[in-house]
N, C-alpha and C positions, 0 to 999 in steps of 0.2 A: 679515333674518330668518335664524335659525340653522336649517340643514338637519340635523334630528335624525338622519337616516339616515347622514349623512357625518361629523358632528362629535362624536358620542357613541359610546362603546363599547356593544356590545349587552348587554342585561341577561342575566345568567346565570340558570339555573333555580334555584329555591329548594330547598335540601336539606331534605327532610321527615323524614329519619331521626331527628332529635332529637324531632320531634313523635310519631313512632311509639313511640319509647322512653318518652315521657311517657304516652302512651295505654296502653301495655302495663303500666306501673307503676300507673296509675289503675285498671285492671281488676283487677290483683292486690290493690290496696288495697280495692276494692269487695268482692272475695271474702272478704278478712279481716274487714272491718268488718261484713259481713252474716253472718259465721260460716257461710258456705256449706259444705256437706258433699259428699262424693263422690256423684254422681248428680243434684245440683241443676243447674238450667238457668240459664245466663246470659241477660240481656236480649238481644233481637234486635239484629242489626247496626244497623238503622235507629234503634232506640231509643238505643243506645249513641252513635251519631253525633250525634243531636239533643242528648242530655244533655251530651256532651263538646264539642259545637260543632266537630266535625271532619267530614271526608268519610268515606263508607263505605269508600273505598279505604284510608284510614289505619286504620280499625277492622279491616278485613279483614287487613291486614298484621300488626297487633298480635295478632290472634287466631291467625294462622298461626304466629307465634313461640311462642305458648303451646301450640299443638298440637305444635310441634317438640320442646319440652321435656317433652311428655307431661302437661301440666297440664289440658288440656281435649281433648275429642274431639267430632266432629260426628256427630249422630244424626238420621236421617231423621224429619221431622215434629216435631223437638224443637229443633234448633239446636245451640249449643255447650253441652256438658255437662261438668261438673267430674268429673275422674277422679283416681284415686290415681296420682301421677306416678312414673315410673321415675327415681329420684333419681340413679342412676349412668349412665343412658342416654346423655346428651350426652357424658360423659367416655369411655364405651366406644367411641363412634363415632370419636373422634379420637385415641385412645390407642394408640401403638405404640412399643415400646422403641427401634427403630432411629432414631427422630427425636428422642430425648431427649438433652439434653446431659449432661455428666458430673455436674454438680451435681444435676440432676433425677433422674438414675439413682440417685445416692447417697440422695437424699431418699426415693425410692420404696422402697429397701431398708430405710431407717430406719423408714418407715411400717409395713412388714411386721413388723419387730422390735417396734414399739410395739403393733401389733395382737395379735400372738401372746403377748406378755408380758401385755398389758392384759386379754386375755379369759380369764386363768387362773381367776378366780373363777367365771365362767360355766361353764367346762369342768368344774371340780371339783364344782360344785353340781349339774350336770345329767348327768354321765357315769353310765352304767348298767353292769351286769356284762357285758351283751352288747357294749357299746362297748369295754370293756376287752379282751374276747375278740377282737373284730375288730382292734383296734390291735395286740394281741400277734401275731395271725396275719399282719398286714401287716408288722410288724417282722421276723418270722421269714422272710417270703417275699422281701422286697426285697433287692437286691444290696448297696446301701450302707447305712450307718447304725451299724455297730459301731465305726467309726473316723471320723476327720475327713477321710478321703480324699474326693476328688471324688464327688459323688452323681449318680445318674441322675435326670433331671428327672421321669420318670414315677413314680419312687419318692417323690420329694419331694412331688409333687402328691397321690399316693395317701395317704400318711401324714398330711400336714398338712391336706389337704382333709377328712379324717375329723375332725380336731380342730375345724376351722371348723364342720363339720356338727354336732358334739356341742355346740358353743356355743349352738345353737338360734337364732342371730341371722341372719336372712335377708340383711341388708345386709352383715354381715361375710363371709358365704359368697360373696356377689356380688363383694365386694372381692377375696377370694382368687382367684376366677375371673378377675378383671380383671388380677391380678398374674401369672397363669400365663404370658402371653407374655414377661414379664420373666425368669421362671425359665428358659424355653426359650432366650431370647436369651443370657443369661449362660452357660448350659451350653454352647451351641453356639459361643460366642466364645472358649472356652478360659480364661476368667478363673479358673476353679477349678482349673486345672492348676498353679497356683503352690504352692510348699511350704506345708505346714500351719503355722499359727502356734502357737508354744509356749503351753501353758496347758491347763487342765482341759477335757475334752470329755465331753459327755453324749450317749450314743447313743440311737437310737430305742427300742431294747429297754429301756434304763435309764429313759427317759421314761415308759414304760408302768409300770414298777415304782414310780416316784415317784407316778404317778397313782393307783395302787392304795391309797396312803396317804391320799388325799383331803384333802391339805393344800395350800391355794392358795398360801401363801407359799413352801413348799418347791418346788412345781411352777413358780412364777414364776422362781425362781433356776435351776432345771434347764433350762427352755426357753431362758433367756437364755444359759446356757453351751452349750447344743446349737447355737444359731444363731451364737454369737460367732465361731467359727473361719471359717465361710463368709463372714460379713460382713467380718471383718478382712482376708481375702485380697482380696475384691472391692474394698473401699474403698481398700486399699493400691494395688491395680492401677490404679484410675482416678485416683489421685493427688489425692483431695479429702478 
C-alpha cells in the first residue's frame, strides 16, 4: 500500500483570482444587460453567490474591486449601489512622473498636445467676453509667455488651466490637473533650460488675440505653435 503522506507531493491551494476576475466581469455584464442606472441596487451577496455558483467570499472580493474603481458603493440597509464612477481615480492614485520611463513621459506630453489642440472647437464655441478678459489679465501678469524662454510652472498651470476650464469638459479639466505633477517635474528637472528651438513661437498674449477672432482652425494652429518649442526641447532632451 502506498503511503500517500510520504509518496506524493502535497496539493497546493487553488488560485481563485481567475474566478474573482470572472465574477467581477459577470457583475459588470449584469449591470449592462439590465441597463442599471446610478442609484440602482445590485442583488444581495447571497443571491449573487447562488446565481453564479460561487462562495460569498468570491462575491465579496469581486464587489470590493468594483468599489475600488468607484463603480459601486455600500449603503446601509441597501447593499451595493451603483454610482457614477471616477473614471480617472485609479490612474490618479498610481500616477507619478518620477516613476515614468522616457517613452511614457514623451507619451504624456504628446497627450497634452493632443488635448489642447483637440479641444480648440470647445474653447472657441464656449469662450465668453469675461473669459477673454481673464485670459488677457493672466497673460499680462505672468512672468513668461512673451518668448519661448523657460516658463514658470505656476504660470503654465494658471493660463492653460483657464483654457481647460473654458472647454466646459469636466474630464478634460481633471486630466489637466492630473498632468500638473508632470509640469512640475519637468520644470524642476531643468529640461526647459535647453536652448530654444528655431521656429515661429506664439506667446500667451498672442493666443488671446487669436481667440478674440473666434476661429477654431486659426486657434488650433496657434496653440500648436505655442506648445511646439517646449515640446521640442523636452523630447530632444529625453532622446525619444
